[in-house]
N, C-alpha and C positions, 0 to 999 in steps of 0.2 A: 535378475534382469528389468527393468524398470519400460512400461510400457506407457509411450502417452496418452492422456487422457483421449477418449472420440468426443465427438461433437455433441452428443448426446451428454455429457457428463460437463461438459463446459458449457453447455445449454442452461441445464440444470443448476449449475452456481451459477450465473448471468440471473436468474429467475429470483432465485433465495435472496440475492444484491438488490437485487432490483423491488423485493416483497419487503425486504425491510425498511428498505427507504421509504417507498410509498407508507408503511404502517408508522415511519419515522415523520414524515411530515404532514399526513392526516390527525396523527395524537396533537399536532402542534409543538413537539419536542425536538424536531429539526434544528438543528443549529446550522448558520454559513458554515463551509469552510473558513480556517485560519488562512490568515491572507500570510506572504511569505514573510514580512515583518513579526509577527505577533506568532508566526511557529520555530522562526529562530532565536526570537526572547525566549520562547519555552523551552528548547532545548539545550542553549546554548548554556546556563548553570548544571544541568546535569550533564554536559556533557564535561565541564570544568570541573566536576566533583569526582569523575573516575580519577581510577587508582593511577599517574606518571606512567605506569608500566605498561597500559594495560590496552591504551591506543596512542601510537604515534603522532597522529594527527586527524582533521575532520574536513571533513570540507561540502556546501552544501550547490547542489546542481539546478537548476529549473529547467527540467524536459516536461512544456505544454503535452499534455495527452489528447488533444486534439487537433493538434500539428503535426507530422508528416517531420522530415522523418521517425520512426520509433526506432526504439532501440532494446534489443533484448537485452535481458537480464542475465541471463543465464542459469537463472533457478527453475529449478523442473519439481514435479509433484512429487510429493514426501508419500504418497498413496502406494501404496506395493501393489504390484501385478498379480489378477489372480490367479 
């Protein structure tokens, strides 16, 4: 049975991600995130090339991370419990 990660685990992940972002910005290699149009233009050809029986459809949804309400994705940690 899996157990939800504790706050220390979550803070460690956030710190690691913040460190990576800071290194990218300081090295000058940080690029701006793709806007909605660029994101879709990149993914549409890939989605169109999928085998017909692999996916019956797709949709793009805009869920800003800075505005509530936030939505639970239902994903869980893949880390096994100790």
